[in-house]
C-alpha positions in Angstrom: -89.4 80.6 100.5 -92.1 79.8 97.9 -91.4 81.3 94.5 -94.4 83.3 93.1 -94.0 81.4 89.8 -95.1 78.1 91.4 -98.7 77.0 91.0 -100.7 75.4 93.8 -103.1 72.6 93.1 -106.3 73.3 95.0 -109.4 71.2 95.5 -112.3 70.6 97.8 -115.6 68.8 98.2 -118.9 70.7 98.9 -118.1 70.9 102.6 -114.8 72.6 101.9 -115.9 74.8 99.0 -116.3 78.1 101.0 -112.9 77.7 102.6 -111.4 76.9 99.2 -112.8 80.1 97.8 -111.2 82.0 100.8 -107.9 80.3 100.2 -108.0 81.4 96.6 -108.3 85.0 97.7 -105.5 84.5 100.2 -103.2 83.0 97.5 -104.0 85.9 95.2 -103.1 88.4 97.9 -99.8 86.6 98.3 -99.3 86.6 94.5 -99.3 82.8 94.4 -100.9 81.2 91.4 -103.2 78.2 91.7 -105.3 75.8 89.7 -108.7 75.0 91.1 -109.6 71.3 90.6 -113.1 71.7 91.9 -115.7 71.5 93.2 -117.5 74.6 92.0 -120.4 74.8 94.5 -121.8 73.7 97.8 -123.9 71.0 96.0 -123.1 67.6 97.4 -120.3 65.8 95.6 -117.8 62.9 96.2 -114.4 63.9 97.4 -112.2 61.0 96.1 -111.9 62.1 92.5 -111.0 65.7 93.5 -108.3 64.4 95.9 -106.9 62.1 93.3 -106.7 64.9 90.7 -104.9 67.2 93.0 -102.5 64.5 94.2 -101.7 63.3 90.7 -101.0 66.9 89.7 -98.5 67.3 92.6 -97.0 63.8 92.1 -96.5 64.6 88.5 -94.3 67.6 89.5 -96.6 70.0 87.6 -97.4 71.6 91.0 -95.1 71.9 93.9 -97.8 71.7 96.5 -101.5 70.9 96.8 -104.2 72.0 99.3 -107.3 69.8 99.7 -110.3 70.6 101.9 -113.3 68.6 103.1 -115.4 68.7 106.2 -112.8 67.0 108.5 -109.9 66.8 106.1 -109.6 63.1 106.9 -111.2 61.8 103.6 -109.1 64.0 101.4 -105.9 63.2 103.3 -106.5 59.4 103.1 -107.1 59.5 99.3 -104.2 61.9 98.5 -101.8 59.6 100.4 -102.8 56.7 98.2 -101.0 58.3 95.2 -97.3 57.4 94.9 -95.0 60.3 95.7 -97.5 62.2 97.9 -97.0 63.1 101.5 -100.3 64.7 102.6 -100.6 66.1 106.1 -103.8 66.8 107.8 -103.1 70.0 109.9 -105.2 71.7 112.5 -102.6 74.2 113.7 -99.8 76.3 112.2 -97.3 74.3 114.3 -98.5 71.0 112.6 -98.1 72.7 109.3 -94.6 73.8 110.1 -93.5 70.3 111.2 -95.2 68.7 108.3 -93.0 70.7 106.0 -89.8 71.0 107.9 -89.6 67.4 109.1 -91.8 65.4 106.7 -91.5 67.4 103.5 -95.3 67.2 103.0 -96.4 68.2 99.6 -100.1 68.3 100.2 -101.9 70.2 103.0 -105.2 68.7 104.0 -107.7 70.9 105.9 -111.0 70.3 107.7 -113.4 73.2 107.1 -115.7 72.1 110.0 -112.8 71.5 112.4 -110.6 74.6 112.1 -111.7 78.2 112.0 -110.7 80.5 109.2 -108.2 82.6 111.2 -106.2 79.4 112.0 -106.6 78.1 108.4 -105.0 81.3 107.1 -102.0 80.8 109.5 -101.8 77.1 108.5 -101.7 77.8 104.8 -99.1 80.5 105.0 -96.9 78.4 107.3 -97.2 75.4 105.0 -96.3 77.3 101.9 -93.4 79.3 103.4 -91.7 76.6 105.5 -88.8 74.9 103.9 -87.9 71.2 104.4 -84.8 70.7 106.6 -83.0 68.7 104.0 -80.1 66.5 104.9 -79.7 64.5 108.1 -82.4 62.5 109.9 -85.4 64.1 108.3 -84.3 63.6 104.7 -83.2 60.0 105.5 -86.7 59.3 107.0 -88.6 60.9 104.2 -86.6 58.8 101.6 -87.7 55.7 103.5 -91.4 56.5 103.2 -91.7 55.5 99.6 -89.1 52.8 99.6 -90.8 51.0 102.4 -94.3 51.4 101.1 -93.3 50.0 97.7 -92.2 46.7 99.2 
């Protein structure tokens, strides 16, 4: 279970701004702290810098998890996964969020504000944050290989 003292790195572009604001309210209701890495409005902006800032914060161990949101979730997910140590998962269902954590030890959740409705996003966020990684065995062995093989 997620400890309430952990802080979540949170970021979106303009397309994900409204969902990010709702997620902030959800995190507050769960007594989970967060840091908002932007954007601060629905004015058009470029998503790569925000995704990099969130991913670097998580990769640097300052934050246990990150959540990034754009229109489809694809752009943020691609960029976040460029940062060493990041395992970002684009999830459109709570089942995907559960597997991303339990099997892949994902540390960033990527969401598409235009692809997934708010009720499902709430389930996805809660599932992602409260699902533990199945450490040991085949899942841990596979996760360890991700960064070893990609560094070759």
